[in-house]
Backbone as a printed PyTorch tensor [residue, N CA C, xyz], in Angstrom:
tensor([[[  0.8540,  -1.1690,   0.0000],
         [  0.0000,   0.0000,   0.0000],
         [  0.9020,   1.2350,   0.0000]],

        [[  0.7950,   2.0330,  -1.0040],
         [  1.6680,   3.1960,  -1.1580],
         [  1.3850,   4.2770,  -0.1160]],

        [[  0.1320,   4.5480,   0.1700],
         [ -0.2320,   5.6300,   1.0950],
         [ -1.2900,   5.1150,   2.0730]],

        [[ -0.8690,   4.4840,   3.1910],
         [ -1.8310,   3.8980,   4.1100],
         [ -2.6610,   4.9180,   4.8870]],

        [[ -2.1700,   6.1410,   5.0250],
         [ -2.8840,   7.1390,   5.8200],
         [ -4.0710,   7.7070,   5.0520]],

        [[ -3.9300,   7.9740,   3.7960],
         [ -5.0170,   8.5510,   3.0120],
         [ -4.9230,  10.0630,   2.9880]],

        [[ -5.3600,  10.6720,   1.9000],
         [ -5.1650,  12.1020,   1.7070],
         [ -5.9660,  12.9990,   2.6490]],

        [[ -7.0860,  12.5130,   3.1730],
         [ -7.9430,  13.3650,   4.0010],
         [ -7.9150,  12.9890,   5.4790]],

        [[ -7.0620,  12.0480,   5.8630],
         [ -7.0630,  11.5450,   7.2280],
         [ -6.8190,  12.6340,   8.2670]],

        [[ -5.8090,  13.4620,   8.0650],
         [ -5.5000,  14.5160,   9.0380],
         [ -6.6590,  15.4920,   9.1800]],

        [[ -7.2730,  15.8380,   8.0470],
         [ -8.4120,  16.7610,   8.0900],
         [ -9.5660,  16.1540,   8.8850]],

        [[ -9.8400,  14.8630,   8.6820],
         [-10.9300,  14.2140,   9.4180],
         [-10.6420,  14.1730,  10.9160]],

        [[ -9.4080,  13.8870,  11.2780],
         [ -9.0380,  13.8750,  12.6990],
         [ -9.2280,  15.2690,  13.2970]],

        [[ -8.7450,  16.3000,  12.6150],
         [ -8.8660,  17.6800,  13.1110],
         [-10.3240,  18.0950,  13.2270]],

        [[-11.1370,  17.7610,  12.2320],
         [-12.5560,  18.1290,  12.2780],
         [-13.2750,  17.4190,  13.4170]],

        [[-13.0050,  16.1400,  13.6080],
         [-13.6370,  15.3930,  14.6980],
         [-13.2200,  15.9650,  16.0510]],

        [[-11.9430,  16.2530,  16.2100],
         [-11.4500,  16.8010,  17.4820],
         [-12.0590,  18.1760,  17.7500]],

        [[-12.1750,  19.0060,  16.7230],
         [-12.7680,  20.3390,  16.9000],
         [-14.2380,  20.2320,  17.2870]],

        [[-14.9540,  19.3370,  16.6410],
         [-16.3720,  19.1450,  16.9600],
         [-16.5420,  18.6510,  18.3940]],

        [[-15.6860,  17.7260,  18.7970],
         [-15.7420,  17.2130,  20.1660],
         [-15.4310,  18.3240,  21.1640]],

        [[-14.4350,  19.1470,  20.8480],
         [-14.0390,  20.2310,  21.7570],
         [-15.1880,  21.2120,  21.9850]],

        [[-15.8990,  21.6020,  20.9380],
         [-16.9840,  22.5860,  21.1080],
         [-18.2220,  21.9620,  21.7310]],

        [[-18.3420,  20.6370,  21.6890],
         [-19.5160,  19.9910,  22.2800],
         [-19.2510,  19.5210,  23.7140]],

        [[-18.0920,  19.8970,  24.2600],
         [-17.6990,  19.5260,  25.6300],
         [-17.5540,  18.0130,  25.7950]],

        [[-17.1960,  17.3370,  24.7270],
         [-16.9780,  15.9000,  24.7940],
         [-15.5080,  15.5790,  24.9810]],

        [[-15.1450,  14.3490,  24.6940],
         [-13.7500,  13.9340,  24.7780],
         [-13.4980,  12.8500,  23.7410]],

        [[-12.2330,  12.6290,  23.4270],
         [-11.8300,  11.6040,  22.4700],
         [-10.9800,  10.5780,  23.2040]],

        [[-11.2130,   9.3060,  22.9140],
         [-10.3830,   8.2360,  23.4680],
         [ -9.4990,   7.7090,  22.3380]],

        [[ -8.1910,   7.7170,  22.5660],
         [ -7.2390,   7.2240,  21.5750],
         [ -6.6120,   5.9380,  22.0870]],

        [[ -6.1510,   5.0910,  21.1890],
         [ -5.5750,   3.8280,  21.6320],
         [ -4.8970,   3.0450,  20.5280]],

        [[ -3.7760,   3.5270,  20.0350],
         [ -3.0810,   2.7820,  18.9770],
         [ -2.0350,   1.8320,  19.5230]],

        [[ -1.7260,   1.9310,  20.7940],
         [ -0.7960,   0.9930,  21.4120],
         [  0.6580,   1.2260,  21.0270]],

        [[  1.5010,   0.3210,  21.4560],
         [  2.9290,   0.4010,  21.1410],
         [  3.1010,   0.0490,  19.6700]],

        [[  3.6060,   0.9700,  18.9190],
         [  3.7690,   0.7710,  17.4840],
         [  5.2180,   0.3880,  17.2120]],

        [[  5.4030,  -0.7520,  16.5830],
         [  6.7510,  -1.2190,  16.2590],
         [  6.8390,  -1.5280,  14.7700]],

        [[  6.9810,  -0.4820,  13.9730],
         [  7.0630,  -0.6870,  12.5210],
         [  8.4180,  -1.2650,  12.1310]],

        [[  8.5080,  -1.7700,  10.9050],
         [  9.8140,  -2.2110,  10.4120],
         [ 10.8110,  -1.0550,  10.5030]],

        [[ 12.0720,  -1.3480,  10.6910],
         [ 13.0840,  -0.3110,  10.9170],
         [ 13.0660,   0.7550,   9.8360]],

        [[ 12.7970,   0.3960,   8.5940],
         [ 12.8510,   1.3720,   7.5070],
         [ 11.6910,   2.3600,   7.5620]],

        [[ 10.6530,   2.0520,   8.3580],
         [  9.4910,   2.9440,   8.4700],
         [  9.4020,   3.6440,   9.8160]],

        [[ 10.3540,   3.3990,  10.7070],
         [ 10.2470,   3.9310,  12.0610],
         [ 10.1540,   5.4440,  12.1070]],

        [[ 10.9820,   6.1480,  11.3400],
         [ 10.9180,   7.6150,  11.3580],
         [  9.5900,   8.1130,  10.8050]],

        [[  9.1470,   7.5160,   9.7130],
         [  7.8920,   7.9410,   9.0880],
         [  6.6970,   7.7160,  10.0230]],

        [[  6.6480,   6.5520,  10.6560],
         [  5.5510,   6.2490,  11.5760],
         [  5.6310,   7.1430,  12.8080]],

        [[  6.8270,   7.3350,  13.3490],
         [  6.9970,   8.2260,  14.4930],
         [  6.5640,   9.6460,  14.1750]],

        [[  6.9050,  10.1150,  12.9770],
         [  6.4870,  11.4540,  12.5500],
         [  4.9710,  11.5530,  12.4610]],

        [[  4.3450,  10.5080,  11.9300],
         [  2.8810,  10.5340,  11.7890],
         [  2.2180,  10.5730,  13.1490]],

        [[  2.6840,   9.7700,  14.0880],
         [  2.0970,   9.7690,  15.4310],
         [  2.3100,  11.1170,  16.1190]],

        [[  3.4790,  11.7110,  15.9530],
         [  3.7400,  13.0360,  16.5220],
         [  2.8140,  14.0740,  15.8930]],

        [[  2.5570,  13.9580,  14.5980],
         [  1.6710,  14.9020,  13.9140],
         [  0.2310,  14.7440,  14.4010]],

        [[ -0.2320,  13.5200,  14.5840],
         [ -1.5810,  13.2950,  15.1140],
         [ -1.6950,  13.8980,  16.5150]],

        [[ -0.6910,  13.6830,  17.3520],
         [ -0.6980,  14.2710,  18.6890],
         [ -0.7530,  15.7980,  18.6070]],

        [[ -0.0410,  16.3810,  17.6550],
         [ -0.0410,  17.8300,  17.4670],
         [ -1.4370,  18.3140,  17.0450]],

        [[ -2.1000,  17.5830,  16.1550],
         [ -3.4620,  17.9370,  15.7460],
         [ -4.3900,  17.9350,  16.9620]],

        [[ -4.2760,  16.9100,  17.7810],
         [ -5.1480,  16.7990,  18.9540],
         [ -4.8860,  17.9130,  19.9570]],

        [[ -3.6100,  18.2330,  20.1990],
         [ -3.2880,  19.3280,  21.1240],
         [ -3.8370,  20.6510,  20.6100]],

        [[ -3.7340,  20.8840,  19.3090],
         [ -4.1810,  22.1450,  18.7190],
         [ -5.6910,  22.3120,  18.8190]],

        [[ -6.4320,  21.2340,  18.8900],
         [ -7.8940,  21.3100,  18.9150],
         [ -8.4520,  21.6660,  20.2810]],

        [[ -7.6670,  21.5060,  21.3190],
         [ -8.1110,  21.6960,  22.7050],
         [ -9.1750,  20.6710,  23.0960]],

        [[ -9.2580,  19.5910,  22.3600],
         [-10.1750,  18.4970,  22.6630],
         [ -9.5690,  17.6590,  23.7830]],

        [[-10.3270,  17.3810,  24.8550],
         [ -9.7960,  16.5000,  25.8900],
         [ -9.5350,  15.1050,  25.3070]],

        [[ -8.3360,  14.5860,  25.5350],
         [ -7.9530,  13.2850,  24.9850],
         [ -7.7050,  12.3210,  26.1400]],

        [[ -8.3610,  11.1750,  26.0570],
         [ -8.2280,  10.1480,  27.0830],
         [ -7.6240,   8.8890,  26.4760]],

        [[ -7.0750,   8.0480,  27.3440],
         [ -6.5270,   6.7610,  26.9260],
         [ -6.8170,   5.7380,  28.0130]],

        [[ -6.7170,   4.4900,  27.6540],
         [ -6.9270,   3.4010,  28.6100],
         [ -5.5920,   2.9710,  29.2040]],

        [[ -4.7710,   3.9630,  29.5240],
         [ -3.4330,   3.7360,  30.0290],
         [ -2.4160,   4.0950,  28.9610]],

        [[ -1.1540,   4.0080,  29.3340],
         [ -0.0850,   4.3400,  28.3900],
         [  0.9770,   3.2440,  28.3850]],

        [[  1.6570,   3.1230,  27.2640],
         [  2.7490,   2.1630,  27.1370],
         [  4.0250,   2.7980,  27.6910]],

        [[  5.1160,   2.0300,  27.7260],
         [  6.3910,   2.5630,  28.2260],
         [  6.8550,   3.8000,  27.4700]],

        [[  6.5410,   3.8560,  26.1730],
         [  6.9840,   5.0160,  25.3910],
         [  5.9790,   6.1740,  25.4110]],

        [[  4.9060,   6.0460,  26.1900],
         [  3.9270,   7.1220,  26.3110],
         [  2.7640,   7.0230,  25.3430]],

        [[  2.7510,   6.0030,  24.4880],
         [  1.6420,   5.8300,  23.5550],
         [  0.3880,   5.3930,  24.3070]],

        [[ -0.7800,   5.7650,  23.8050],
         [ -2.0180,   5.3150,  24.4540],
         [ -2.2170,   3.8170,  24.2400]],

        [[ -2.5230,   3.0880,  25.2970],
         [ -2.6860,   1.6360,  25.1990],
         [ -3.8100,   1.2660,  24.2390]],

        [[ -3.6000,   0.1660,  23.5200],
         [ -4.6210,  -0.3530,  22.6130],
         [ -5.7070,  -1.0360,  23.4490]],

        [[ -6.9870,  -0.8300,  23.1220],
         [ -8.0740,  -1.4110,  23.9230],
         [ -8.0640,  -2.9340,  24.0150]],

        [[ -7.4760,  -3.6190,  23.0510],
         [ -7.4360,  -5.0820,  23.1260],
         [ -6.5260,  -5.5930,  24.2350]],

        [[ -5.6400,  -4.7290,  24.7290],
         [ -4.6420,  -5.1790,  25.6950],
         [ -4.8300,  -4.5920,  27.0820]],

        [[ -6.0600,  -4.2110,  27.4040],
         [ -6.3530,  -3.7250,  28.7490],
         [ -7.5710,  -4.4770,  29.2840]],

        [[ -7.6950,  -4.5020,  30.5890],
         [ -8.8260,  -5.1560,  31.2340],
         [-10.1170,  -4.4070,  30.8920]],

        [[-11.2200,  -5.1260,  30.8220],
         [-12.4800,  -4.4730,  30.4540],
         [-12.9770,  -3.4920,  31.4970]],

        [[-12.4500,  -3.5520,  32.7130],
         [-12.8720,  -2.5870,  33.7310],
         [-11.9310,  -1.3820,  33.8210]],

        [[-11.0210,  -1.2540,  32.8660],
         [-10.0920,  -0.1210,  32.8340],
         [-10.8530,   1.1590,  32.5610]],

        [[-10.5390,   2.1730,  33.3310],
         [-11.1760,   3.4810,  33.1490],
         [-10.2330,   4.4070,  32.3920]],

        [[-10.7930,   5.2000,  31.4970],
         [ -9.9530,   6.1400,  30.7440],
         [ -9.3100,   7.1770,  31.6560]],

        [[ -8.1040,   7.5860,  31.2910],
         [ -7.3860,   8.6480,  31.9990],
         [ -6.9620,   9.6890,  30.9640]],

        [[ -6.7080,  10.8990,  31.4090],
         [ -6.2160,  11.9210,  30.4900],
         [ -4.9320,  11.4350,  29.8560]],

        [[ -4.8330,  11.6140,  28.5620],
         [ -3.6240,  11.1890,  27.8600],
         [ -2.7550,  12.4070,  27.5940]],

        [[ -1.6140,  12.4630,  28.2130],
         [ -0.6890,  13.5680,  27.9210],
         [  0.0570,  13.2660,  26.6310]],

        [[ -0.4520,  13.7720,  25.5310],
         [  0.1630,  13.5010,  24.2330],
         [  1.6340,  13.8550,  24.2580]],

        [[  2.5010,  12.9260,  23.8510],
         [  3.9220,  13.2410,  23.7980],
         [  4.1700,  14.4040,  22.8500]],

        [[  5.1860,  15.1790,  23.0930],
         [  5.4240,  16.3830,  22.3240],
         [  6.5900,  16.3380,  21.3480]],

        [[  7.0480,  15.1760,  20.9130],
         [  8.1420,  15.2280,  19.9380],
         [  7.6400,  15.8080,  18.6320]],

        [[  8.4330,  16.6530,  18.0380],
         [  8.0730,  17.2220,  16.7410],
         [  8.5050,  16.2530,  15.6470]],

        [[  7.7730,  16.2080,  14.5490],
         [  8.1740,  15.3260,  13.4490],
         [  9.5980,  15.6210,  12.9900]],

        [[ 10.3750,  14.5660,  12.7220],
         [ 11.7680,  14.7260,  12.3140],
         [ 11.8920,  15.0900,  10.8430]],

        [[ 10.9710,  14.5680,  10.0290],
         [ 11.0720,  14.7500,   8.5820],
         [ 10.0870,  15.7750,   8.0570]],

        [[  9.6210,  16.6650,   8.8840],
         [  8.6140,  17.6320,   8.4410],
         [  7.2250,  17.1310,   8.7860]],

        [[  6.2390,  17.8520,   8.3990],
         [  4.8650,  17.5080,   8.7070],
         [  4.4270,  16.3140,   7.8700]],

        [[  3.8640,  15.3220,   8.5610],
         [  3.3530,  14.1230,   7.8860],
         [  1.8560,  14.2940,   7.6990]],

        [[  1.4520,  14.7140,   6.5450],
         [  0.0400,  15.0200,   6.2840],
         [ -0.8530,  13.8040,   6.2650]]])
């Protein structure tokens, strides 16, 4: 797959976060520990940093079902069903290769 993210993905994330922010709601994120092949690590890391930047810019409250060692929001498949969401402090690394749209 040449472009797994899709051309409108960032816009959809930003629009959803903005709508949630003005409606006094919250967003739950949970992609888990991401371990891409070594040749994609920078690209994937940049994309995750960019998504975190979109969420911070929206002022939308972001929750997670816990965090991994690297600060990523835990994936829902790997937490107990009685886990309660907590505020997710989005990591602040800036993309290394520029903005990943």
